[in-house]
C-alpha positions in Angstrom: 0.0 0.0 0.0 1.3 3.5 -0.9 2.5 5.6 2.0 -0.2 8.3 2.4 2.5 10.8 3.3 4.4 10.3 0.1 3.4 12.2 -3.1 1.6 10.2 -5.7 3.9 9.0 -8.4 3.0 9.8 -12.0 2.4 6.9 -14.4 5.5 5.9 -16.3 5.2 6.7 -20.0 4.7 3.9 -22.5 8.0 3.4 -24.4 6.8 3.0 -28.0 8.5 1.8 -31.1 6.7 2.9 -34.4 7.0 0.6 -37.4 5.8 1.6 -40.9 7.4 1.6 -44.3 6.2 5.2 -45.0 8.1 8.0 -43.4 5.1 10.3 -43.8 2.9 7.9 -41.8 5.5 7.6 -39.0 5.8 11.4 -38.9 2.1 11.7 -38.6 1.9 9.2 -35.7 4.8 11.0 -34.0 3.0 14.4 -34.4 -0.1 12.9 -32.9 1.6 11.4 -29.9 4.2 14.0 -29.0 1.7 15.9 -27.0 0.7 12.8 -25.0 2.5 12.8 -21.7 1.8 9.1 -21.3 3.6 8.0 -24.4 7.4 8.2 -25.2 8.5 7.4 -28.8 11.9 5.7 -28.5 12.4 4.6 -32.0 11.2 4.0 -35.6 11.6 1.2 -38.1 10.7 0.9 -41.8 10.1 -2.8 -42.1 9.5 -6.0 -40.1 13.1 -7.2 -40.0 14.3 -3.8 -38.6 11.5 -3.9 -36.2 12.5 -7.2 -34.7 16.1 -6.0 -34.4 15.1 -2.8 -32.6 12.7 -4.6 -30.3 15.8 -6.6 -29.1 18.0 -3.6 -28.8 15.6 -1.0 -27.4 13.2 -3.2 -25.4 10.1 -1.0 -25.8 7.0 -1.6 -23.8 5.0 -1.6 -27.0 5.7 -1.9 -30.7 3.1 -0.5 -33.2 3.4 -2.6 -36.4 2.0 -1.8 -39.9 1.1 -5.0 -41.8 2.1 -4.3 -45.5 5.9 -3.7 -45.4 8.9 -4.9 -47.4 11.4 -7.6 -46.2 9.0 -8.8 -43.5 5.4 -7.8 -43.0 3.9 -6.8 -39.6 2.2 -10.1 -38.9 5.3 -12.1 -39.6 7.3 -9.7 -37.5 4.8 -10.2 -34.6 5.2 -13.9 -35.0 9.0 -13.6 -34.8 8.8 -11.3 -31.8 6.7 -13.9 -30.0 8.9 -16.8 -31.2 11.9 -15.1 -29.6 9.9 -14.5 -26.4 10.9 -10.8 -26.4 9.2 -8.9 -23.5 7.3 -6.5 -25.7 3.6 -6.0 -26.3 2.4 -5.6 -29.9 -0.3 -3.4 -31.4 -1.1 -3.9 -35.1 -1.8 -0.6 -37.0 -3.3 -1.1 -40.4 -5.3 0.3 -43.3 -7.0 -3.1 -43.7 -10.3 -4.0 -41.9 -9.8 -7.6 -43.0 -11.3 -10.0 -40.5 -8.7 -12.7 -41.4 -5.9 -10.3 -40.6 -7.6 -9.5 -37.2 -8.0 -13.2 -36.4 -4.4 -14.0 -37.3 -3.2 -11.0 -35.1 -5.3 -12.4 -32.2 -4.0 -15.9 -32.8 -0.4 -14.7 -32.8 -0.9 -13.3 -29.3 -0.8 -9.6 -30.2 -2.4 -7.0 -28.0 -4.6 -5.3 -30.5 -5.6 -4.3 -34.0 -6.0 -0.6 -34.8 -7.1 1.0 -38.0 -5.1 4.0 -39.3 -8.1 6.2 -39.6 -8.9 6.3 -35.8 -8.9 9.5 -33.8 -6.0 10.6 -31.7 -8.0 9.8 -28.6 -8.7 6.3 -29.7 -5.1 5.7 -30.7 -3.8 6.9 -27.3 -6.4 4.7 -25.6 -5.4 1.6 -27.6 -1.7 2.2 -26.9 -2.3 2.4 -23.2 -4.5 -0.7 -23.1 -2.1 -2.8 -25.3 0.9 -1.6 -23.3 -0.7 -3.1 -20.1 -0.9 -6.5 -21.9 -4.6 -6.3 -22.5 -6.3 -6.4 -25.9 -7.8 -3.6 -28.0 -9.5 -3.6 -31.4 -10.7 -0.6 -33.3 -14.3 0.2 -32.3 -15.6 -0.1 -35.9 -14.1 -3.6 -36.1 -15.2 -4.7 -32.6 -18.9 -4.4 -33.6 -18.5 -6.3 -36.9 -16.3 -9.0 -35.4 -18.2 -9.3 -32.1 -15.0 -8.6 -30.1 -15.1 -6.7 -26.9 -12.3 -4.4 -25.6 -12.4 -5.8 -22.1 -8.9 -7.2 -22.1 -10.2 -10.5 -20.7 -10.9 -12.7 -23.7 -10.4 -11.2 -27.2 -11.7 -14.5 -28.7 -15.1 -14.1 -27.1 -15.3 -17.8 -26.1 -18.4 -19.1 -24.3 -18.1 -20.5 -20.9 -18.4 -24.0 -22.3 -15.8 -23.3 -24.9 -13.4 -22.1 -22.2 -14.1 -25.2 -20.2 -13.3 -27.4 -23.2 -10.2 -25.4 -24.1 -8.9 -25.9 -20.6 -9.4 -29.6 -20.9 -7.6 -29.7 -24.2 -4.7 -27.8 -22.7 -4.6 -30.5 -19.9 -4.1 -33.1 -22.6 -7.5 -34.7 -22.3 -9.0 -36.5 -25.4 -12.5 -35.8 -26.7 -14.0 -38.9 -25.3 -12.6 -38.1 -21.8 -13.9 -34.5 -22.0 -17.3 -35.7 -23.1 -17.5 -38.1 -20.1 -16.4 -35.5 -17.6 -18.9 -32.9 -18.9 -21.7 -35.4 -19.6 -22.0 -34.4 -23.2 -21.5 -36.4 -26.5 -18.2 -36.7 -28.2 -19.8 -35.1 -31.3 -20.7 -32.1 -29.1 -17.1 -31.8 -27.9 -15.9 -32.0 -31.5 -18.3 -29.2 -32.5 -17.1 -27.0 -29.6 -13.5 -27.8 -30.5 -14.1 -26.7 -34.1 -15.7 -23.4 -32.9 -12.7 -22.8 -30.7 -10.3 -23.3 -33.6 -12.4 -21.0 -35.8 -12.6 -18.2 -33.2 -8.9 -18.3 -32.1 -7.1 -19.4 -35.2 -5.4 -22.1 -33.1 -5.0 -25.2 -35.3 -3.5 -28.1 -33.4 -3.5 -29.0 -29.7 -0.2 -27.1 -29.1 -1.7 -23.9 -30.5 -4.8 -24.3 -28.4 -2.7 -25.0 -25.3 -0.8 -21.8 -25.9 -4.0 -19.8 -26.2 -5.4 -21.5 -23.1 -2.3 -20.3 -21.2 -2.8 -16.7 -22.5 -6.3 -16.8 -21.1 -5.2 -18.1 -17.8 -7.0 -21.5 -18.2 -3.9 -23.7 -17.5 
């Protein structure tokens, strides 16, 4: 508990790395955020390969990644950052309101998907939410994809799906899950298919990783 006699400490600014192959876009983002006391821009990169290198060197709190870039696109860069287990949160910033891109970003364990036409206020809000390790998706996309910006479960799994996902992560087979939940094997298979579709997790290993992200293991 904070000492009541001590002055309240201001929040530490989010250390942000901006990645976009267009200098004009990076300049625009910088101009938007320079007035925000809660955000400190510590670097810029023009492609995914450079982004991964700078994440290792600068150790930002958050990297904001464009998708369509030379050498390595933003989604592949996000996958590489996660594969290297670099301690950095990831926010995708894109022109594309493509649901498949959003689903892949979620499956890769990013912390949000933001469209480039958002307001300054929404961009700042997204940065602060993503930097905390929660999840944010542009409000216009959230409605069409039925995703809530609550930071708890970006996949919007039902209680039963979460229950089955936890069982999968525990290494249980469909027949065993069906017996424990008193449902048919076909019902388990149907739920499992829905989980894969919502999360983008293909095999058991991928679903186990997603279960861990959601705190189900």
